[in-house]
GUMARNU-327664 format. One record per atom (N, C-alpha, C): residue number from 0; x, y, z. Coordinates in nm, 2 decimals, padded with zeros to 4 digits. Layout:
   seq        u        v        w
   NUM        X        Y        Z
...
//
This chain:
   seq        u        v        w
     0   -07.10   -08.87   -06.02
     0   -07.03   -08.97   -06.10
     0   -06.88   -08.96   -06.10
     1   -06.81   -09.07   -06.08
     1   -06.66   -09.07   -06.09
     1   -06.62   -09.07   -06.24
     2   -06.56   -08.96   -06.29
     2   -06.54   -08.94   -06.43
     2   -06.39   -08.97   -06.46
     3   -06.36   -09.02   -06.58
     3   -06.22   -09.04   -06.62
     3   -06.15   -08.90   -06.64
     4   -06.02   -08.89   -06.63
     4   -05.95   -08.77   -06.65
     4   -05.92   -08.76   -06.80
     5   -05.99   -08.68   -06.87
     5   -05.98   -08.66   -07.01
     5   -05.91   -08.53   -07.04
     6   -05.80   -08.53   -07.12
     6   -05.73   -08.41   -07.15
     6   -05.72   -08.40   -07.30
     7   -05.71   -08.28   -07.35
     7   -05.68   -08.25   -07.49
     7   -05.54   -08.19   -07.49
     8   -05.46   -08.24   -07.59
     8   -05.32   -08.21   -07.59
     8   -05.27   -08.17   -07.73
     9   -05.18   -08.08   -07.73
     9   -05.11   -08.04   -07.86
     9   -04.97   -08.00   -07.83
    10   -04.88   -08.04   -07.92
    10   -04.74   -08.01   -07.90
    10   -04.69   -07.93   -08.02
    11   -04.58   -07.86   -08.00
    11   -04.50   -07.80   -08.11
    11   -04.36   -07.84   -08.11
    12   -04.30   -07.88   -08.22
    12   -04.16   -07.93   -08.22
    12   -04.07   -07.84   -08.31
    13   -03.94   -07.85   -08.28
    13   -03.85   -07.77   -08.36
    13   -03.82   -07.85   -08.49
    14   -03.78   -07.79   -08.60
    14   -03.75   -07.86   -08.72
    14   -03.61   -07.93   -08.71
    15   -03.60   -08.03   -08.80
    15   -03.47   -08.10   -08.82
    15   -03.38   -08.00   -08.91
    16   -03.26   -07.97   -08.87
    16   -03.17   -07.89   -08.95
    16   -03.07   -07.97   -09.02
    17   -03.06   -07.95   -09.15
    17   -02.97   -08.04   -09.23
    17   -02.90   -07.96   -09.34
    18   -02.79   -08.03   -09.39
    18   -02.73   -07.98   -09.51
    18   -02.80   -08.05   -09.63
    19   -02.83   -07.97   -09.73
    19   -02.88   -08.03   -09.85
    19   -02.86   -07.94   -09.97
    20   -02.87   -07.99   -10.09
    20   -02.83   -07.92   -10.21
    20   -02.94   -07.87   -10.30
    21   -03.06   -07.90   -10.26
    21   -03.17   -07.85   -10.34
    21   -03.30   -07.82   -10.26
    22   -03.41   -07.78   -10.33
    22   -03.53   -07.75   -10.26
    22   -03.64   -07.85   -10.27
    23   -03.64   -07.93   -10.38
    23   -03.75   -08.03   -10.40
    23   -03.70   -08.17   -10.40
    24   -03.78   -08.26   -10.35
    24   -03.76   -08.40   -10.35
    24   -03.61   -08.44   -10.31
    25   -03.58   -08.39   -10.19
    25   -03.44   -08.42   -10.14
    25   -03.44   -08.55   -10.06
    26   -03.34   -08.63   -10.08
    26   -03.32   -08.75   -10.00
    26   -03.20   -08.72   -09.91
    27   -03.23   -08.68   -09.79
    27   -03.13   -08.64   -09.69
    27   -03.08   -08.75   -09.61
    28   -02.95   -08.78   -09.62
    28   -02.89   -08.88   -09.54
    28   -02.87   -08.85   -09.39
    29   -02.85   -08.95   -09.31
    29   -02.84   -08.92   -09.17
    29   -02.71   -08.84   -09.14
    30   -02.61   -08.86   -09.22
    30   -02.49   -08.78   -09.19
    30   -02.50   -08.64   -09.24
    31   -02.61   -08.60   -09.30
    31   -02.64   -08.46   -09.34
    31   -02.71   -08.38   -09.23
    32   -02.76   -08.45   -09.12
    32   -02.83   -08.38   -09.02
    32   -02.74   -08.31   -08.93
    33   -02.77   -08.18   -08.91
    33   -02.69   -08.09   -08.82
    33   -02.74   -08.09   -08.68
    34   -02.87   -08.08   -08.67
    34   -02.94   -08.09   -08.54
    34   -03.07   -08.16   -08.55
    35   -03.10   -08.25   -08.46
    35   -03.23   -08.32   -08.46
    35   -03.34   -08.24   -08.40
    36   -03.46   -08.28   -08.42
    36   -03.57   -08.21   -08.36
    36   -03.59   -08.23   -08.21
    37   -03.67   -08.14   -08.15
    37   -03.70   -08.15   -08.01
    37   -03.84   -08.09   -07.99
    38   -03.89   -08.10   -07.87
    38   -04.02   -08.04   -07.84
    38   -04.00   -07.91   -07.78
    39   -04.07   -07.81   -07.84
    39   -04.06   -07.67   -07.80
    39   -04.16   -07.63   -07.70
    40   -04.28   -07.68   -07.71
    40   -04.39   -07.64   -07.62
    40   -04.50   -07.74   -07.63
    41   -04.59   -07.74   -07.53
    41   -04.71   -07.82   -07.53
    41   -04.82   -07.75   -07.45
    42   -04.94   -07.77   -07.48
    42   -05.05   -07.72   -07.41
    42   -05.15   -07.84   -07.38
    43   -05.21   -07.84   -07.26
    43   -05.30   -07.94   -07.22
    43   -05.42   -07.88   -07.15
    44   -05.54   -07.94   -07.18
    44   -05.66   -07.88   -07.12
    44   -05.75   -08.00   -07.07
    45   -05.79   -08.00   -06.94
    45   -05.88   -08.10   -06.89
    45   -06.02   -08.07   -06.95
    46   -06.09   -08.17   -06.99
    46   -06.22   -08.16   -07.05
    46   -06.31   -08.08   -06.96
    47   -06.37   -07.97   -07.01
    47   -06.46   -07.89   -06.94
    47   -06.40   -07.78   -06.86
    48   -06.27   -07.78   -06.84
    48   -06.19   -07.68   -06.77
    48   -06.17   -07.56   -06.86
    49   -06.18   -07.44   -06.81
    49   -06.16   -07.32   -06.89
    49   -06.01   -07.30   -06.91
    50   -05.93   -07.34   -06.81
    50   -05.79   -07.31   -06.81
    50   -05.71   -07.41   -06.91
    51   -05.62   -07.36   -06.99
    51   -05.53   -07.44   -07.07
    51   -05.39   -07.42   -07.01
    52   -05.33   -07.54   -06.97
    52   -05.20   -07.54   -06.92
    52   -05.10   -07.53   -07.03
    53   -05.00   -07.44   -07.02
    53   -04.90   -07.43   -07.13
    53   -04.76   -07.42   -07.08
    54   -04.67   -07.49   -07.15
    54   -04.53   -07.49   -07.11
    54   -04.44   -07.48   -07.23
    55   -04.33   -07.41   -07.23
    55   -04.24   -07.40   -07.34
    55   -04.09   -07.39   -07.29
    56   -04.00   -07.38   -07.38
    56   -03.86   -07.38   -07.35
    56   -03.80   -07.24   -07.36
    57   -03.89   -07.14   -07.37
    57   -03.84   -07.00   -07.40
    57   -03.76   -06.94   -07.30
    58   -03.76   -06.99   -07.17
    58   -03.68   -06.93   -07.06
    58   -03.55   -06.99   -07.05
    59   -03.52   -07.10   -07.13
    59   -03.39   -07.17   -07.13
    59   -03.29   -07.11   -07.22
    60   -03.16   -07.13   -07.19
    60   -03.05   -07.09   -07.28
    60   -03.05   -07.17   -07.40
    61   -03.07   -07.30   -07.39
    61   -03.07   -07.39   -07.50
    61   -03.22   -07.43   -07.53
    62   -03.27   -07.38   -07.64
    62   -03.41   -07.41   -07.68
    62   -03.43   -07.55   -07.72
    63   -03.32   -07.62   -07.75
    63   -03.33   -07.76   -07.79
    63   -03.32   -07.86   -07.68
    64   -03.30   -07.81   -07.56
    64   -03.29   -07.90   -07.44
    64   -03.44   -07.91   -07.39
    65   -03.50   -08.02   -07.41
    65   -03.64   -08.04   -07.37
    65   -03.66   -08.14   -07.25
    66   -03.55   -08.16   -07.18
    66   -03.56   -08.25   -07.06
    66   -03.66   -08.21   -06.96
    67   -03.66   -08.08   -06.92
    67   -03.75   -08.03   -06.82
    67   -03.90   -08.03   -06.87
    68   -03.92   -07.99   -06.99
    68   -04.06   -07.98   -07.04
    68   -04.11   -08.12   -07.06
    69   -04.02   -08.22   -07.10
    69   -04.07   -08.36   -07.11
    69   -04.11   -08.42   -06.98
    70   -04.04   -08.38   -06.87
    70   -04.09   -08.43   -06.74
    70   -04.23   -08.38   -06.71
    71   -04.26   -08.25   -06.74
    71   -04.39   -08.20   -06.72
    71   -04.49   -08.27   -06.81
    72   -04.45   -08.30   -06.93
    72   -04.54   -08.37   -07.03
    72   -04.57   -08.51   -06.98
    73   -04.46   -08.57   -06.93
    73   -04.48   -08.71   -06.87
    73   -04.58   -08.71   -06.76
    74   -04.57   -08.62   -06.67
    74   -04.67   -08.61   -06.56
    74   -04.81   -08.59   -06.61
    75   -04.82   -08.51   -06.71
    75   -04.96   -08.48   -06.77
    75   -05.02   -08.60   -06.83
    76   -04.94   -08.68   -06.90
    76   -04.99   -08.80   -06.97
    76   -05.01   -08.91   -06.87
    77   -04.92   -08.92   -06.77
    77   -04.93   -09.03   -06.67
    77   -05.06   -09.02   -06.59
    78   -05.11   -08.90   -06.57
    78   -05.23   -08.88   -06.49
    78   -05.36   -08.89   -06.58
    79   -05.35   -08.91   -06.71
    79   -05.47   -08.91   -06.80
    79   -05.52   -09.05   -06.82
    80   -05.65   -09.05   -06.83
    80   -05.72   -09.18   -06.87
    80   -05.75   -09.18   -07.02
    81   -05.79   -09.06   -07.08
    81   -05.82   -09.05   -07.22
    81   -05.75   -08.92   -07.27
    82   -05.68   -08.93   -07.38
    82   -05.61   -08.82   -07.44
    82   -05.67   -08.79   -07.58
    83   -05.71   -08.67   -07.60
    83   -05.77   -08.62   -07.73
    83   -05.66   -08.54   -07.80
    84   -05.64   -08.57   -07.93
    84   -05.55   -08.49   -08.01
    84   -05.61   -08.48   -08.15
    85   -05.55   -08.39   -08.23
    85   -05.58   -08.37   -08.37
    85   -05.45   -08.42   -08.44
    86   -05.46   -08.54   -08.51
    86   -05.35   -08.60   -08.57
    86   -05.25   -08.66   -08.47
    87   -05.29   -08.68   -08.35
    87   -05.20   -08.73   -08.25
    87   -05.15   -08.87   -08.26
    88   -05.24   -08.96   -08.32
    88   -05.20   -09.10   -08.34
    88   -05.08   -09.11   -08.44
    89   -05.08   -09.02   -08.54
    89   -04.97   -09.02   -08.63
    89   -04.85   -08.93   -08.59
    90   -04.88   -08.82   -08.52
    90   -04.77   -08.72   -08.49
    90   -04.74   -08.71   -08.34
    91   -04.83   -08.63   -08.27
    91   -04.81   -08.59   -08.14
    91   -04.76   -08.70   -08.04
    92   -04.84   -08.81   -08.03
    92   -04.81   -08.91   -07.93
    92   -04.69   -08.99   -07.97
    93   -04.67   -09.01   -08.10
    93   -04.54   -09.08   -08.15
    93   -04.42   -09.00   -08.12
    94   -04.43   -08.87   -08.15
    94   -04.32   -08.78   -08.12
    94   -04.29   -08.77   -07.97
    95   -04.39   -08.76   -07.89
    95   -04.37   -08.76   -07.75
    95   -04.30   -08.89   -07.70
    96   -04.35   -09.00   -07.75
    96   -04.29   -09.13   -07.71
    96   -04.14   -09.14   -07.75
    97   -04.11   -09.08   -07.87
    97   -03.97   -09.08   -07.91
    97   -03.88   -09.01   -07.82
    98   -03.93   -08.90   -07.77
    98   -03.85   -08.82   -07.67
    98   -03.85   -08.89   -07.53
    99   -03.95   -08.95   -07.49
    99   -03.95   -09.03   -07.37
    99   -03.84   -09.13   -07.37
   100   -03.84   -09.21   -07.48
   100   -03.74   -09.32   -07.49
   100   -03.60   -09.26   -07.49
   101   -03.58   -09.16   -07.58
   101   -03.45   -09.10   -07.59
   101   -03.40   -09.04   -07.46
   102   -03.48   -08.98   -07.38
   102   -03.44   -08.92   -07.26
   102   -03.44   -09.01   -07.14
   103   -03.47   -09.14   -07.17
   103   -03.46   -09.24   -07.06
   103   -03.58   -09.24   -06.96
   104   -03.69   -09.18   -07.00
   104   -03.81   -09.17   -06.91
   104   -03.89   -09.30   -06.92
   105   -03.95   -09.35   -06.82
   105   -04.02   -09.47   -06.82
   105   -04.16   -09.45   -06.89
   106   -04.22   -09.56   -06.93
   106   -04.36   -09.55   -06.99
   106   -04.45   -09.48   -06.90
   107   -04.54   -09.40   -06.95
   107   -04.65   -09.35   -06.87
   107   -04.76   -09.45   -06.85
   108   -04.84   -09.44   -06.75
   108   -04.95   -09.53   -06.73
   108   -05.04   -09.54   -06.86
   109   -05.10   -09.65   -06.89
   109   -05.17   -09.66   -07.02
   109   -05.29   -09.57   -07.02
   110   -05.31   -09.51   -07.14
   110   -05.43   -09.42   -07.16
   110   -05.49   -09.46   -07.30
   111   -05.62   -09.42   -07.31
   111   -05.69   -09.44   -07.44
   111   -05.67   -09.31   -07.52
   112   -05.67   -09.32   -07.66
   112   -05.65   -09.21   -07.75
   112   -05.78   -09.19   -07.83
   113   -05.81   -09.06   -07.85
   113   -05.91   -09.02   -07.95
   113   -05.85   -08.92   -08.04
   114   -05.84   -08.95   -08.16
   114   -05.78   -08.86   -08.26
   114   -05.89   -08.80   -08.35
   115   -05.91   -08.67   -08.33
   115   -06.02   -08.61   -08.41
   115   -06.01   -08.61   -08.56
   116   -05.88   -08.61   -08.60
   116   -05.86   -08.62   -08.75
   116   -05.90   -08.76   -08.80
   117   -05.86   -08.86   -08.72
   117   -05.90   -09.00   -08.76
   117   -06.05   -09.02   -08.76
   118   -06.11   -08.97   -08.65
   118   -06.25   -08.98   -08.63
   118   -06.33   -08.91   -08.74
   119   -06.29   -08.79   -08.78
   119   -06.35   -08.72   -08.88
   119   -06.34   -08.79   -09.02
   120   -06.23   -08.85   -09.04
   120   -06.21   -08.92   -09.17
   120   -06.29   -09.05   -09.18
   121   -06.31   -09.11   -09.06
   121   -06.39   -09.24   -09.06
   121   -06.54   -09.20   -09.07
   122   -06.58   -09.09   -09.02
   122   -06.72   -09.05   -09.01
   122   -06.78   -09.00   -09.14
   123   -06.70   -08.91   -09.21
   123   -06.77   -08.84   -09.32
   123   -06.66   -08.80   -09.42
   124   -06.71   -08.75   -09.54
   124   -06.62   -08.70   -09.64
   124   -06.62   -08.54   -09.63
   125   -06.55   -08.49   -09.53
   125   -06.54   -08.35   -09.52
   125   -06.44   -08.29   -09.63
   126   -06.46   -08.17   -09.66
   126   -06.37   -08.11   -09.76
   126   -06.22   -08.12   -09.72
   127   -06.19   -08.11   -09.60
   127   -06.06   -08.13   -09.54
   127   -06.07   -08.18   -09.40
   128   -05.98   -08.27   -09.36
   128   -05.98   -08.31   -09.22
   128   -05.88   -08.24   -09.13
   129   -05.82   -08.13   -09.19
   129   -05.73   -08.04   -09.11
   129   -05.81   -07.97   -09.01
   130   -05.74   -07.94   -08.90
   130   -05.80   -07.86   -08.79
   130   -05.84   -07.72   -08.84
   131   -05.77   -07.66   -08.92
   131   -05.80   -07.53   -08.98
   131   -05.94   -07.53   -09.04
   132   -05.97   -07.63   -09.12
   132   -06.10   -07.64   -09.18
   132   -06.21   -07.69   -09.09
   133   -06.19   -07.80   -09.02
   133   -06.29   -07.86   -08.93
   133   -06.33   -07.77   -08.82
   134   -06.24   -07.70   -08.76
   134   -06.27   -07.61   -08.64
   134   -06.35   -07.49   -08.69
   135   -06.33   -07.44   -08.81
   135   -06.41   -07.33   -08.86
   135   -06.54   -07.38   -08.91
   136   -06.55   -07.49   -08.97
   136   -06.67   -07.54   -09.03
   136   -06.77   -07.60   -08.93
   137   -06.72   -07.66   -08.82
   137   -06.80   -07.73   -08.73
   137   -06.81   -07.67   -08.59
   138   -06.72   -07.57   -08.55
   138   -06.72   -07.52   -08.41
   138   -06.72   -07.37   -08.41
   139   -06.73   -07.31   -08.30
   139   -06.72   -07.17   -08.28
   139   -06.58   -07.13   -08.22
   140   -06.49   -07.23   -08.23
   140   -06.35   -07.20   -08.18
   140   -06.25   -07.23   -08.29
   141   -06.25   -07.15   -08.40
   141   -06.16   -07.18   -08.51
   141   -06.01   -07.17   -08.48
   142   -05.93   -07.24   -08.55
   142   -05.79   -07.24   -08.53
   142   -05.74   -07.10   -08.57
   143   -05.64   -07.04   -08.50
   143   -05.59   -06.91   -08.53
   143   -05.50   -06.91   -08.65
   144   -05.50   -06.81   -08.72
   144   -05.40   -06.79   -08.83
   144   -05.28   -06.72   -08.77
   145   -05.16   -06.74   -08.82
   145   -05.04   -06.68   -08.77
   145   -05.05   -06.53   -08.80
   146   -05.01   -06.45   -08.70
   146   -05.03   -06.30   -08.72
   146   -04.90   -06.24   -08.77
   147   -04.81   -06.20   -08.68
   147   -04.69   -06.13   -08.72
   147   -04.59   -06.22   -08.78
   148   -04.60   -06.35   -08.75
   148   -04.50   -06.44   -08.80
   148   -04.57   -06.55   -08.88
   149   -04.59   -06.53   -09.01
   149   -04.67   -06.63   -09.08
   149   -04.58   -06.76   -09.11
   150   -04.65   -06.87   -09.11
   150   -04.58   -07.00   -09.14
   150   -04.46   -07.03   -09.07
   151   -04.36   -07.07   -09.14
   151   -04.23   -07.12   -09.08
   151   -04.16   -07.01   -09.01
   152   -04.19   -06.88   -09.04
   152   -04.12   -06.77   -08.97
   152   -04.14   -06.77   -08.82
   153   -04.25   -06.82   -08.78
   153   -04.27   -06.83   -08.63
   153   -04.17   -06.92   -08.56
   154   -04.14   -07.03   -08.63
   154   -04.04   -07.12   -08.57
   154   -03.90   -07.06   -08.57
   155   -03.86   -07.00   -08.68
   155   -03.73   -06.95   -08.69
   155   -03.71   -06.83   -08.59
   156   -03.82   -06.75   -08.57
   156   -03.81   -06.64   -08.48
   156   -03.80   -06.69   -08.34
   157   -03.88   -06.79   -08.30
   157   -03.87   -06.85   -08.17
   157   -03.73   -06.90   -08.14
   158   -03.68   -06.97   -08.23
   158   -03.54   -07.03   -08.21
   158   -03.43   -06.93   -08.21
   159   -03.46   -06.81   -08.26
   159   -03.36   -06.70   -08.25
   159   -03.38   -06.62   -08.12
   160   -03.48   -06.65   -08.04
   160   -03.50   -06.59   -07.91
   160   -03.59   -06.47   -07.91
   161   -03.67   -06.45   -08.02
   161   -03.77   -06.34   -08.03
   161   -03.88   -06.36   -07.93
   162   -03.89   -06.28   -07.83
   162   -03.99   -06.29   -07.72
   162   -04.13   -06.28   -07.78
   163   -04.15   -06.18   -07.88
   163   -04.28   -06.17   -07.94
   163   -04.33   -06.29   -08.01
   164   -04.23   -06.36   -08.07
   164   -04.26   -06.48   -08.14
   164   -04.31   -06.59   -08.04
   165   -04.24   -06.60   -07.93
   165   -04.28   -06.70   -07.83
   165   -04.42   -06.67   -07.77
   166   -04.45   -06.54   -07.76
   166   -04.59   -06.50   -07.72
   166   -04.69   -06.55   -07.82
   167   -04.66   -06.54   -07.95
   167   -04.75   -06.58   -08.06
   167   -04.75   -06.74   -08.06
   168   -04.64   -06.80   -08.03
   168   -04.64   -06.95   -08.03
   168   -04.74   -07.00   -07.92
   169   -04.73   -06.93   -07.80
   169   -04.82   -06.97   -07.70
   169   -04.97   -06.95   -07.74
   170   -05.00   -06.84   -07.80
   170   -05.14   -06.82   -07.84
   170   -05.18   -06.93   -07.94
   171   -05.09   -06.96   -08.03
   171   -05.12   -07.06   -08.14
   171   -05.14   -07.20   -08.08
   172   -05.05   -07.24   -07.99
   172   -05.05   -07.37   -07.93
   172   -05.18   -07.39   -07.84
   173   -05.20   -07.29   -07.76
   173   -05.32   -07.29   -07.67
   173   -05.45   -07.30   -07.75
   174   -05.46   -07.22   -07.85
   174   -05.58   -07.21   -07.93
   174   -05.60   -07.35   -08.00
   175   -05.49   -07.41   -08.05
   175   -05.51   -07.54   -08.12
   175   -05.57   -07.64   -08.02
   176   -05.53   -07.63   -07.89
   176   -05.59   -07.73   -07.79
   176   -05.73   -07.70   -07.77
   177   -05.77   -07.57   -07.76
   177   -05.91   -07.54   -07.74
   177   -05.99   -07.58   -07.86
   178   -05.94   -07.55   -07.98
   178   -06.01   -07.59   -08.10
   178   -06.03   -07.74   -08.11
   179   -05.93   -07.81   -08.08
   179   -05.94   -07.96   -08.08
   179   -06.04   -08.01   -07.99
   180   -06.05   -07.95   -07.87
   180   -06.15   -08.00   -07.77
   180   -06.29   -07.97   -07.82
   181   -06.31   -07.85   -07.88
   181   -06.44   -07.81   -07.94
   181   -06.48   -07.91   -08.05
   182   -06.38   -07.94   -08.13
   182   -06.41   -08.04   -08.24
   182   -06.44   -08.17   -08.19
   183   -06.37   -08.22   -08.09
   183   -06.40   -08.35   -08.02
   183   -06.55   -08.35   -07.97
   184   -06.59   -08.24   -07.91
   184   -06.73   -08.24   -07.85
   184   -06.83   -08.25   -07.96
   185   -06.80   -08.19   -08.08
   185   -06.89   -08.19   -08.19
   185   -06.90   -08.33   -08.25
   186   -06.78   -08.40   -08.25
   186   -06.78   -08.54   -08.31
   186   -06.82   -08.65   -08.21
   187   -06.81   -08.62   -08.08
   187   -06.83   -08.72   -07.98
   187   -06.95   -08.81   -08.00
   188   -07.07   -08.76   -08.02
   188   -07.18   -08.85   -08.04
   188   -07.18   -08.94   -08.16
   189   -07.09   -08.91   -08.25
   189   -07.08   -08.99   -08.37
   189   -06.97   -09.10   -08.36
   190   -06.89   -09.09   -08.26
   190   -06.77   -09.19   -08.25
   190   -06.82   -09.32   -08.20
   191   -06.82   -09.42   -08.29
   191   -06.88   -09.55   -08.26
   191   -06.80   -09.63   -08.15
   192   -06.67   -09.62   -08.16
   192   -06.59   -09.69   -08.06
   192   -06.53   -09.60   -07.95
   193   -06.61   -09.50   -07.91
   193   -06.56   -09.41   -07.81
   193   -06.54   -09.49   -07.68
   194   -06.43   -09.46   -07.61
   194   -06.41   -09.53   -07.48
   194   -06.53   -09.51   -07.39
   195   -06.57   -09.62   -07.32
   195   -06.68   -09.62   -07.23
   195   -06.65   -09.55   -07.10
   196   -06.70   -09.42   -07.08
   196   -06.66   -09.35   -06.96
   196   -06.73   -09.41   -06.84
   197   -06.83   -09.49   -06.86
   197   -06.91   -09.55   -06.75
   197   -06.82   -09.65   -06.66
   198   -06.72   -09.70   -06.72
   198   -06.64   -09.80   -06.65
   198   -06.56   -09.74   -06.54
   199   -06.55   -09.61   -06.54
   199   -06.48   -09.54   -06.43
   199   -06.57   -09.51   -06.31
   200   -06.70   -09.54   -06.32
   200   -06.80   -09.51   -06.22
   200   -06.85   -09.63   -06.16
   201   -06.87   -09.63   -06.03
   201   -06.92   -09.75   -05.96
   201   -07.07   -09.74   -05.93
   202   -07.13   -09.64   -05.98
   202   -07.28   -09.62   -05.96
   202   -07.36   -09.72   -06.04
   203   -07.49   -09.72   -06.02
   203   -07.58   -09.81   -06.09
   203   -07.67   -09.74   -06.19
   204   -07.66   -09.61   -06.20
   204   -07.75   -09.54   -06.29
   204   -07.71   -09.57   -06.44
   205   -07.82   -09.57   -06.52
   205   -07.79   -09.58   -06.66
   205   -07.74   -09.45   -06.72
   206   -07.62   -09.46   -06.78
   206   -07.56   -09.33   -06.83
   206   -07.51   -09.35   -06.97
   207   -07.49   -09.24   -07.04
   207   -07.44   -09.24   -07.17
   207   -07.29   -09.28   -07.17
   208   -07.25   -09.38   -07.24
   208   -07.11   -09.43   -07.24
   208   -07.01   -09.33   -07.30
   209   -07.06   -09.23   -07.38
   209   -06.97   -09.13   -07.44
   209   -06.95   -09.01   -07.35
   210   -07.05   -08.95   -07.29
   210   -07.03   -08.83   -07.21
   210   -07.06   -08.85   -07.06
   211   -07.12   -08.97   -07.02
   211   -07.14   -08.99   -06.88
   211   -07.27   -08.94   -06.83
   212   -07.35   -08.87   -06.91
   212   -07.47   -08.81   -06.86
   212   -07.58   -08.92   -06.83
   213   -07.66   -08.89   -06.72
   213   -07.77   -08.98   -06.69
   213   -07.90   -08.94   -06.76
   214   -07.89   -08.84   -06.84
   214   -08.01   -08.79   -06.92
   214   -08.02   -08.88   -07.05
   215   -08.06   -09.00   -07.02
   215   -08.07   -09.09   -07.13
   215   -08.22   -09.15   -07.14
   216   -08.26   -09.17   -07.26
   216   -08.40   -09.22   -07.28
   216   -08.40   -09.35   -07.35
   217   -08.48   -09.44   -07.30
   217   -08.49   -09.57   -07.37
   217   -08.56   -09.55   -07.50
   218   -08.50   -09.59   -07.61
   218   -08.56   -09.57   -07.74
   218   -08.56   -09.69   -07.82
   219   -08.65   -09.78   -07.79
   219   -08.66   -09.90   -07.88
   219   -08.55   -10.00   -07.86
   220   -08.52   -10.08   -07.96
   220   -08.42   -10.19   -07.96
   220   -08.33   -10.18   -08.08
   221   -08.21   -10.24   -08.07
   221   -08.13   -10.26   -08.19
   221   -08.10   -10.41   -08.19
   222   -08.07   -10.46   -08.31
   222   -08.04   -10.60   -08.33
   222   -07.91   -10.63   -08.39
   223   -07.85   -10.74   -08.36
   223   -07.74   -10.80   -08.43
   223   -07.79   -10.93   -08.50
   224   -07.69   -11.00   -08.55
   224   -07.73   -11.13   -08.62
   224   -07.80   -11.23   -08.52
   225   -07.76   -11.22   -08.40
   225   -07.82   -11.32   -08.30
   225   -07.88   -11.26   -08.18
   226   -07.88   -11.13   -08.16
   226   -07.94   -11.07   -08.04
   226   -08.02   -10.95   -08.06
   227   -08.10   -10.91   -07.96
   227   -08.18   -10.79   -07.95
   227   -08.14   -10.72   -07.82
   228   -08.11   -10.59   -07.83
   228   -08.07   -10.51   -07.72
   228   -08.15   -10.39   -07.70
   229   -08.17   -10.35   -07.57
   229   -08.23   -10.22   -07.54
   229   -08.15   -10.10   -07.59
   230   -08.21   -10.01   -07.66
   230   -08.13   -09.90   -07.71
   230   -08.16   -09.77   -07.63
   231   -08.06   -09.69   -07.61
   231   -08.07   -09.56   -07.54
   231   -08.02   -09.44   -07.62
   232   -08.08   -09.33   -07.60
   232   -08.04   -09.20   -07.66
   232   -08.01   -09.10   -07.55
   233   -07.89   -09.04   -07.56
   233   -07.85   -08.93   -07.47
   233   -07.91   -08.80   -07.51
   234   -07.98   -08.73   -07.43
   234   -08.04   -08.60   -07.46
   234   -07.94   -08.49   -07.44
   235   -07.82   -08.52   -07.38
   235   -07.72   -08.42   -07.36
   235   -07.62   -08.41   -07.48
   236   -07.55   -08.52   -07.51
   236   -07.45   -08.52   -07.62
   236   -07.51   -08.56   -07.75
   237   -07.63   -08.64   -07.74
   237   -07.69   -08.69   -07.87
   237   -07.65   -08.83   -07.91
   238   -07.56   -08.89   -07.83
   238   -07.51   -09.02   -07.87
   238   -07.61   -09.13   -07.84
   239   -07.59   -09.24   -07.92
   239   -07.67   -09.36   -07.90
   239   -07.59   -09.47   -07.84
   240   -07.66   -09.56   -07.76
   240   -07.59   -09.67   -07.70
   240   -07.69   -09.78   -07.68
   241   -07.64   -09.89   -07.63
   241   -07.73   -10.01   -07.61
   241   -07.68   -10.08   -07.48
   242   -07.77   -10.17   -07.43
   242   -07.73   -10.25   -07.32
   242   -07.63   -10.36   -07.36
   243   -07.55   -10.41   -07.27
   243   -07.45   -10.51   -07.30
   243   -07.51   -10.64   -07.32
   244   -07.62   -10.67   -07.26
   244   -07.68   -10.80   -07.26
   244   -07.80   -10.81   -07.35
   245   -07.81   -10.92   -07.42
   245   -07.92   -10.94   -07.52
   245   -08.05   -10.96   -07.44
   246   -08.16   -10.92   -07.50
   246   -08.29   -10.95   -07.45
   246   -08.33   -11.09   -07.49
   247   -08.27   -11.15   -07.59
   247   -08.30   -11.28   -07.63
   247   -08.26   -11.39   -07.53
   248   -08.34   -11.48   -07.50
   248   -08.30   -11.59   -07.41
   248   -08.21   -11.69   -07.49
   249   -08.14   -11.77   -07.42
   249   -08.05   -11.87   -07.49
   249   -08.14   -11.96   -07.58
   250   -08.26   -11.99   -07.53
   250   -08.35   -12.08   -07.61
   250   -08.39   -12.01   -07.74
   251   -08.40   -11.88   -07.74
   251   -08.44   -11.80   -07.86
   251   -08.33   -11.79   -07.95
   252   -08.20   -11.78   -07.90
   252   -08.09   -11.76   -07.98
   252   -08.04   -11.88   -08.05
   253   -08.06   -11.99   -07.98
   253   -08.00   -12.12   -08.02
   253   -08.05   -12.16   -08.16
   254   -08.18   -12.15   -08.19
   254   -08.22   -12.20   -08.33
   254   -08.20   -12.10   -08.44
   255   -08.15   -11.98   -08.41
   255   -08.14   -11.88   -08.51
   255   -08.02   -11.92   -08.61
   256   -08.05   -11.93   -08.74
   256   -07.95   -11.96   -08.83
   256   -07.85   -11.85   -08.85
   257   -07.73   -11.87   -08.87
   257   -07.62   -11.77   -08.90
   257   -07.58   -11.78   -09.05
   258   -07.53   -11.67   -09.10
   258   -07.48   -11.67   -09.24
   258   -07.36   -11.77   -09.25
   259   -07.36   -11.84   -09.37
   259   -07.26   -11.94   -09.39
   259   -07.13   -11.87   -09.44
//
């Protein structure tokens, strides 16, 4: 089977540095910004590949200069068909696009997005939709806790040039990507509007539209208001699908009344 290139992606950014007079509920004006944010690192993993690709700015003199790393990130996204993220629709992809535009990079080729945080929220009422909770509750690849540099201390240590902090940032970033992939695989059979991976294949086998497996069983029919369709169950990922064309003839569908 010709499969789409599916990658899982995670980025880490620097904070915005500003002048301000208090700790709570601050309304910071644009003229109070000392330094804007930039991208510090990213990790990407092809679906099913054991290796996680990681890049950061730790070898540079200026940690806020993300031109080189953004070129690498542009190449990664330009080659992808489907991109999996945790909170990427709200954060990662929008932040990446902001840097692409700011740095004068052209748009990458179009890709489809799957956001595990969005899908988890649509599917069920979990205690939390954060990666920390979902990866621990649903997978065997839990998100890492910060070790030597808890919380924001990791970012300040990295930006001060602490090599040990950059090593921890790499572990943190890479593990987030692996945990997000594991979470995606857990949620995949439940994603109703999952991109159809079969459209990338020219074969004639009946395959699961979510995972691409040909281990599918015909399991009865499903109906809509006007049509009846053959239903399939994937014995690999567990997802359900149906044929595109109705079993009803035009003559059968024509007299069916519809809701007013």
